[in-house]
C-alpha positions in Angstrom: 2.5 -20.2 -8.7 3.6 -20.4 -12.4 0.8 -21.6 -14.6 1.7 -24.7 -16.7 2.2 -23.7 -20.3 -0.3 -24.9 -23.0 2.5 -25.2 -25.5 4.4 -28.4 -26.4 7.9 -26.9 -26.5 8.6 -24.4 -23.7 11.9 -22.7 -22.9 11.7 -20.3 -19.9 14.3 -17.6 -19.6 15.4 -16.4 -16.3 15.8 -12.6 -16.6 18.7 -11.2 -14.6 18.2 -7.7 -15.7 19.6 -7.7 -19.2 18.6 -5.0 -21.7 18.4 -7.8 -24.3 16.6 -10.5 -22.3 13.5 -10.4 -24.5 15.7 -10.6 -27.6 16.6 -14.1 -26.4 13.0 -15.0 -26.1 12.3 -13.6 -29.5 15.1 -15.7 -31.1 13.7 -18.8 -29.4 10.3 -18.0 -30.7 11.7 -17.4 -34.2 13.2 -20.9 -33.9 9.8 -22.4 -33.4 9.7 -23.0 -29.6 7.6 -21.0 -27.1 9.7 -18.8 -24.7 8.7 -16.8 -21.7 10.6 -14.6 -19.3 10.5 -15.5 -15.6 12.0 -14.0 -12.5 15.3 -15.4 -11.1 13.3 -16.2 -8.0 11.2 -18.8 -9.8 11.3 -22.1 -7.8 12.4 -25.4 -9.2 8.8 -26.7 -8.7 7.4 -23.8 -10.7 9.8 -24.5 -13.5 9.1 -28.2 -13.4 5.4 -27.5 -13.7 6.0 -25.7 -17.0 7.4 -28.9 -18.4 10.3 -27.1 -20.1 12.4 -28.6 -22.8 15.3 -26.3 -21.8 16.1 -23.3 -19.6 18.1 -20.2 -20.5 19.9 -17.9 -18.0 20.1 -14.3 -19.4 22.8 -11.7 -19.1 22.6 -8.9 -16.6 24.5 -5.8 -15.4 25.7 -7.1 -12.1 28.8 -9.0 -11.1 28.0 -12.5 -9.6 30.5 -12.1 -6.7 28.7 -9.0 -5.3 26.4 -9.6 -2.3 23.4 -8.0 -3.9 23.7 -9.8 -7.3 20.6 -11.5 -8.5 20.7 -15.3 -8.1 18.5 -18.3 -8.8 17.9 -21.7 -7.2 21.1 -23.8 -7.8 18.9 -26.9 -8.0 17.9 -25.7 -11.5 21.2 -27.2 -12.8 20.2 -30.6 -11.4 16.9 -31.0 -13.1 18.4 -33.0 -16.0 17.1 -30.3 -18.3 19.5 -28.6 -20.7 20.5 -25.1 -19.5 22.2 -22.4 -21.5 23.9 -19.5 -19.7 24.5 -16.3 -21.5 27.1 -13.8 -20.2 26.0 -13.2 -16.5 23.9 -16.4 -16.7 27.0 -18.4 -17.7 29.1 -16.9 -14.9 26.4 -17.5 -12.3 26.0 -21.2 -13.3 29.7 -21.7 -13.5 30.1 -20.2 -10.0 27.4 -22.5 -8.6 29.3 -25.5 -10.1 32.6 -24.4 -8.4 34.4 -22.3 -11.0 35.9 -18.9 -10.1 34.6 -15.6 -11.4 36.9 -12.6 -11.3 37.5 -9.3 -13.0 39.0 -9.8 -16.5 42.5 -8.6 -17.1 41.0 -7.0 -20.3 37.4 -6.1 -20.6 35.6 -7.0 -23.9 32.9 -4.6 -25.2 31.9 -4.9 -28.9 32.9 -7.3 -31.6 35.4 -10.1 -30.9 37.0 -12.8 -32.9 35.8 -16.3 -31.8 37.7 -19.5 -32.5 35.8 -22.7 -32.0 37.9 -25.5 -30.4 35.2 -28.2 -30.2 32.6 -28.2 -33.0 29.2 -29.9 -32.9 26.4 -29.7 -30.4 25.8 -26.1 -29.5 28.2 -24.9 -32.1 27.0 -27.2 -35.0 27.4 -25.5 -38.4 29.1 -22.4 -37.1 32.3 -21.4 -38.8 35.5 -22.2 -36.9 36.4 -18.5 -37.0 33.6 -16.1 -36.6 32.6 -12.8 -35.0 30.6 -12.4 -31.7 29.4 -9.5 -29.6 30.9 -9.2 -26.2 29.8 -7.0 -23.2 31.6 -8.1 -20.0 34.2 -7.1 -17.5 34.3 -10.4 -15.6 35.6 -13.8 -16.6 35.2 -17.5 -15.7 38.3 -19.5 -14.6 39.1 -22.8 -12.9 36.8 -24.7 -15.2 38.1 -28.2 -14.3 37.1 -27.8 -10.7 33.5 -27.2 -11.8 33.4 -30.2 -14.3 33.5 -27.9 -17.3 35.5 -27.6 -20.4 36.1 -24.8 -22.9 34.7 -25.2 -26.5 35.5 -21.7 -27.9 37.9 -18.8 -27.2 38.6 -15.2 -28.1 42.0 -13.5 -27.8 41.0 -12.0 -24.5 38.6 -14.7 -23.1 40.0 -18.3 -22.9 36.5 -19.5 -21.9 34.2 -17.8 -24.3 32.0 -20.9 -24.6 31.9 -23.9 -22.2 30.1 -27.1 -21.6 29.7 -29.6 -18.8 31.8 -32.8 -18.9 29.1 -34.5 -16.7 26.5 -36.1 -19.1 23.9 -35.8 -16.3 24.4 -32.1 -16.0 23.5 -30.7 -19.4 24.9 -27.2 -19.1 26.3 -24.9 -21.8 27.5 -21.4 -21.4 28.6 -18.5 -23.7 30.3 -15.4 -22.6 29.1 -13.5 -25.7 25.6 -12.5 -26.7 24.1 -14.8 -29.5 20.8 -12.9 -29.3 22.0 -9.7 -30.9 22.3 -9.1 -34.6 26.0 -8.2 -34.1 26.7 -11.9 -33.6 26.2 -13.1 -37.2 25.7 -16.8 -36.3 24.0 -16.2 -33.0 20.6 -17.3 -34.3 22.3 -20.5 -35.4 23.6 -21.1 -31.9 20.2 -20.6 -30.4 18.6 -22.9 -33.0 21.2 -25.5 -32.1 20.2 -25.2 -28.5 16.5 -25.5 -29.3 16.8 -28.5 -31.7 20.1 -30.2 -31.2 20.3 -29.9 -27.4 16.6 -29.6 -26.2 15.0 -31.7 -29.0 12.2 -29.3 -29.7 9.8 -30.0 -32.6 9.6 -26.3 -33.8 5.9 -26.1 -34.2 5.2 -22.9 -32.3 3.7 -20.0 -34.3 2.2 -16.6 -33.6 -1.3 -18.1 -34.0 -0.5 -20.2 -31.0 0.3 -17.1 -29.0 -2.9 -15.5 -30.1 -5.0 -18.4 -28.9 -3.2 -18.9 -25.6 -3.4 -15.1 -24.9 -7.2 -15.2 -25.7 -7.6 -17.9 -23.1 -5.5 -16.0 -20.6 -7.6 -12.9 -21.1 -10.8 -14.9 -20.7 -9.5 -16.4 -17.4 -8.5 -13.0 -16.1 -11.9 -11.5 -16.7 -13.9 -14.6 -15.8 -15.4 -12.8 -12.8 -17.2 -10.4 -15.1 -17.1 -6.7 -15.7 -16.1 -4.5 -18.6 -12.6 -3.8 -20.0 -11.6 -0.2 -20.8 -9.0 -0.2 -23.5 -6.8 2.8 -24.1 -6.6 3.3 -27.9 -4.1 5.6 -29.5 -4.5 4.5 -33.1 -1.0 3.1 -33.3 -0.3 -0.6 -34.1 0.3 -1.5 -30.4 -3.0 -0.4 -28.9 -4.9 -1.4 -32.1 -3.6 -5.0 -31.9 -4.3 -5.1 -28.2 -7.9 -3.9 -28.8 -8.4 -6.4 -31.6 -7.1 -9.3 -29.5 -9.4 -8.3 -26.6 -12.4 -8.0 -29.0 -11.6 -11.4 -30.4 -11.5 -12.9 -26.9 -14.4 -11.3 -25.1 -16.4 -9.4 -27.8 -18.5 -6.4 -26.7 -17.2 -6.5 -23.1 -14.5 -4.2 -24.5 -14.9 -0.4 -24.8 -12.1 1.5 -26.4 -11.4 5.0 -25.3 -9.5 7.3 -27.6 -8.2 10.5 -25.9 -7.6 13.6 -28.0 -4.9 15.1 -25.9 -4.1 18.0 -28.3 -0.8 16.3 -29.1 -1.9 14.2 -32.1 -0.7 14.3 -35.7 -2.7 16.0 -38.3 -6.1 14.3 -38.9 -5.3 11.6 -36.4 -8.6 11.7 -34.6 -10.7 11.3 -37.8 -8.6 8.3 -38.9 -8.9 6.4 -35.6 -12.7 7.0 -35.4 -13.3 5.9 -38.9 -11.1 2.7 -38.7 -12.4 1.3 -35.4 -16.0 2.5 -35.4 -16.9 2.2 -39.0 -14.6 -0.6 -40.3 -14.0 -2.8 -37.3 -17.4 -2.2 -35.6 -15.9 -1.8 -32.2 -17.3 0.3 -29.3 -15.1 3.4 -29.3 -15.6 6.6 -27.2 -13.7 9.7 -28.1 -12.8 12.1 -25.3 -11.5 15.6 -26.1 -9.2 16.6 -23.3 -6.8 18.7 -25.3 -7.2 21.8 -23.2 -6.4 20.0 -20.0 -3.3 18.3 -21.4 -1.9 21.5 -22.9 -2.6 23.4 -19.7 -0.7 20.7 -17.7 2.3 21.1 -20.1 2.5 24.9 -20.2 6.0 26.0 -19.5 7.3 22.5 -18.9 10.5 21.7 -20.8 11.9 18.6 -18.9 11.0 15.5 -20.9 10.5 13.2 -17.9 8.2 15.8 -16.3 6.3 16.0 -19.6 5.8 12.2 -19.5 4.8 12.2 -15.8 2.2 14.9 -16.3 0.8 13.3 -19.3 0.5 10.0 -17.4 -1.3 11.6 -14.6 -3.7 13.4 -16.9 -4.5 10.1 -18.7 -5.4 8.7 -15.3 -7.9 11.5 -14.7 -9.4 11.1 -18.2 -9.8 7.4 -17.9 -11.4 7.8 -14.5 -14.0 10.2 -16.0 -14.6 7.9 -19.0 -15.2 4.9 -16.7 -17.8 6.8 -14.8 -20.0 6.8 -17.9 -19.8 3.1 -18.2 -21.2 0.3 -16.1 -19.1 -2.2 -14.2 -15.6 -1.3 -15.5 -13.1 -3.5 -13.7 -10.1 -3.7 -16.1 -7.8 -1.4 -18.0 -6.1 -2.7 -21.1 -3.0 -1.2 -22.6 -0.8 -1.9 -25.6 2.4 -1.9 -23.6 5.3 -3.6 -25.4 8.5 -5.1 -24.0 10.8 -2.3 -25.0 8.6 0.1 -23.0 8.9 -2.2 -20.0 12.7 -2.5 -20.2 13.3 1.2 -20.9 11.2 2.1 -17.8 13.3 -0.3 -15.6 10.6 -2.9 -15.0 12.4 -6.0 -16.0 11.9 -9.3 -14.2 15.0 -8.9 -12.1 14.0 -5.5 -11.0 17.3 -3.9 -11.9 17.1 -2.9 -15.5 18.3 0.6 -16.1 15.6 3.3 -16.3 16.2 5.0 -19.6 13.0 7.0 -19.9 9.5 7.0 -18.4 6.6 5.6 -20.3 3.2 6.9 -19.3 1.7 3.4 -19.7 4.2 1.5 -17.7 4.0 1.2 -13.9 1.7 2.8 -11.4 -1.5 3.1 -13.3 -3.5 0.2 -11.9 -3.2 1.3 -8.3 -4.3 4.8 -9.0 -7.2 3.9 -11.2 -8.5 1.0 -9.1 -8.6 -1.2 -12.2 -6.9 -4.6 -12.8 -4.4 -4.2 -15.6 -4.5 -6.2 -18.8 -1.4 -6.0 -21.0 -1.6 -8.8 -23.6 1.4 -7.5 -25.6 3.8 -6.9 -22.7 6.2 -9.7 -23.8 6.3 -8.8 -27.5 8.4 -6.8 -29.8 7.0 -4.5 -32.5 7.6 -6.9 -35.3 5.9 -9.7 -33.3 2.9 -7.4 -32.7 2.6 -6.8 -36.4 2.6 -10.6 -37.0 -0.1 -10.9 -34.4 -2.1 -8.1 -36.2 -2.0 -10.1 -39.4 -3.2 -13.2 -37.5 -6.1 -11.1 -36.2 -7.0 -9.8 -39.7 -6.3 -6.1 -39.1 -5.9 -4.0 -42.2 -2.4 -3.2 -43.5 -2.8 0.5 -42.9 -3.0 -0.2 -39.2 -0.5 -3.1 -39.0 2.3 -1.3 -40.9 1.7 2.2 -39.5 4.9 3.7 -38.1 4.9 3.9 -34.3 3.7 7.1 -32.6 4.8 7.7 -28.9 2.2 7.6 -26.2 2.9 11.2 -25.1 2.4 12.2 -28.7 4.0 15.4 -30.1 4.9 16.4 -26.5 8.2 14.5 -26.9 8.8 15.8 -30.4 8.3 19.4 -29.6 11.5 19.9 -27.6 11.2 22.6 -25.0 8.1 24.6 -24.4 4.8 23.3 -25.9 2.5 25.9 -27.4 -0.3 25.8 -30.0 1.9 27.6 -32.5 4.9 25.2 -32.0 2.5 22.2 -32.3 1.1 23.7 -35.6 4.6 24.0 -37.0 5.5 20.4 -36.1 2.2 19.0 -37.5 2.7 20.7 -40.8 6.3 19.6 -41.0 5.5 16.0 -40.0 2.8 15.7 -42.7 5.3 16.8 -45.4 7.9 14.3 -44.2 5.5 11.4 -44.3 4.0 12.5 -47.7 7.4 12.4 -49.3 8.5 9.2 -47.6 5.3 7.5 -48.9 5.7 9.0 -52.4 9.3 7.7 -52.6 8.0 4.2 -51.6 10.2 4.2 -48.5 7.4 3.9 -45.9 7.5 0.1 -45.6 11.3 0.1 -46.0 11.8 2.3 -42.9 10.6 1.6 -39.4 9.9 5.0 -38.1 10.1 8.5 -39.7 9.1 11.8 -38.2 9.9 15.4 -37.6 11.2 17.0 -34.4 10.9 20.7 -33.6 14.1 21.8 -31.8 14.2 24.4 -29.0 16.5 26.7 -31.0 16.2 29.3 -33.7 18.7 29.9 -36.5 19.5 32.8 -38.7 18.4 32.5 -42.3 17.9 34.6 -45.5 14.6 34.7 -47.3 13.8 37.3 -50.0 17.0 39.2 -49.3 15.8 39.6 -45.7 17.1 38.2 -42.4 15.1 35.6 -40.6 15.4 34.1 -37.2 13.2 31.0 -37.1 12.8 27.5 -35.9 15.0 24.4 -36.8 13.4 21.1 -37.6 15.1 17.7 -37.5 14.1 14.8 -39.6 14.5 11.4 -37.9 14.3 8.1 -39.9 15.4 4.7 -38.5 15.5 1.1 -39.5 15.1 -1.7 -36.9 13.6 -5.1 -36.3 12.8 -4.9 -32.6 13.2 -1.2 -31.6 15.7 -2.2 -28.9 18.5 -1.2 -31.3 18.1 0.8 -34.5 20.3 2.4 -37.2 19.6 5.6 -39.0 18.0 5.1 -42.4 20.0 6.1 -45.5 17.3 8.2 -47.1 18.3 9.2 -50.6 19.6 12.8 -50.8 17.1 13.8 -53.4 14.2 12.8 -51.1 15.8 14.7 -48.2 16.2 17.7 -50.5 12.6 17.6 -51.4 11.5 17.3 -47.8 13.7 20.2 -46.8 12.6 22.4 -49.6 8.9 21.8 -49.0 9.2 22.4 -45.2 11.1 25.7 -45.6 8.8 26.9 -48.3 5.4 25.7 -47.0 5.7 25.9 -43.2 5.8 29.4 -41.8 8.3 29.7 -39.0 11.0 27.3 -40.2 14.2 28.3 -42.0 16.4 25.3 -41.4 16.1 21.4 -41.7 18.7 19.0 -40.4 18.9 15.2 -40.6 19.6 13.0 -37.5 22.2 10.3 -38.2 22.4 8.8 -34.7 21.9 5.1 -34.0 20.3 3.5 -31.0 22.3 3.0 -28.8 23.8 5.5 -27.9 20.8 7.6 -28.8 17.1 6.7 -28.4 14.7 6.7 -31.4 12.6 9.5 -30.0 14.5 12.7 -29.0 12.8 12.8 -25.6 
């Protein structure tokens, strides 16, 4: 049963498997209303209990006319509550109302020119001619039979935005994606839905989320017992630990695992910050030999992640044996982790890469799982960290992957290759900080490639490692663009690495965006 929300303005989003479903939720939250993702199987009664101001149906990878396509209760459209359908969500609702859905004569992927035919309402304040982001191969037709009318078109899509002609059925649909930054006025459309259509007051803030999540944590652990929190030192696990500590105090014990795959001086920094400055109970476990033994000779990135995940299970089991009455495991899992691992609400999001902290751990450990950040993006986590009073050096620290340097040392992992990468990574970060680019970039790091190249040093031939530098800019880590680092900074980084790190004779710069690449190389 869906728990009634404590927030005044609630807009649930039915997630049909879209890679950008949480982006919709994020845009709604940015507009000042509380949003939450729910399964398409949610019942009308469960939705009614949430007292929603509006409902959004997300996009998804399926075609609505297929037998196994995800569906929702058609009665949702008869609640008298405004409904916005996006892409697949629009097609599904239109089909329910009697329209026809068929393969488009011309698919639309990427930017498209939108012409508004009926201004106002959902499209208030949006230019008559604008750009939107499309990603569909199906289209809606026969609108009149469904009691719908078009309000915007593109050259290839005559029903790019629609609305119901029945005042008792407050439905709006858009074939494009207003949630992505590639739709310049998408946030305006979502705000129009939140305020003009749903009548929300716009008083939701991250402080509201913090308080409601504290209450949810207290309810989850009301039966007693300790919470074991996996702490990596990154912003995600740090904010999760601080939120737990603010909710239940000394019932939280943080475990920091030195897996031998950390950055230089990482262990000392984490210990000092959490034990000395935040006065939290932290236990450090040195399991580096076991992790590196597991990874010996392993080059496949998915297998690396799988082995690291299993070893973490063993380490946490051992750590819990030294504590009394541990019943819960807390993790700093974020929404991009969930989506990339194929664990969306609809159960059919594509599996892009395994995350060692997503899926499977609770059953094997025997603990109940607590993931207070599971519905948040990175920038939202940072806002939460500010609300909780964490220091800037933690809040604004660049992300570091859970598997550590195992996914930045491409190919075989050895102590020598880890040494090379640590030294290179330290130089990269030193120069980025010195150039005052750290806060202007989202993630910057070095990658050790599994190839050697020929070089010349001191009139002699070398055959040594190649290091790639990766720097990206992003708001949500679901999409990212490569950072335009000044050439003189890149030149300094390259010169220092080649001169100071033995074993490297070539440095390259990664200029790939996400998509099609991911931020990490593995």
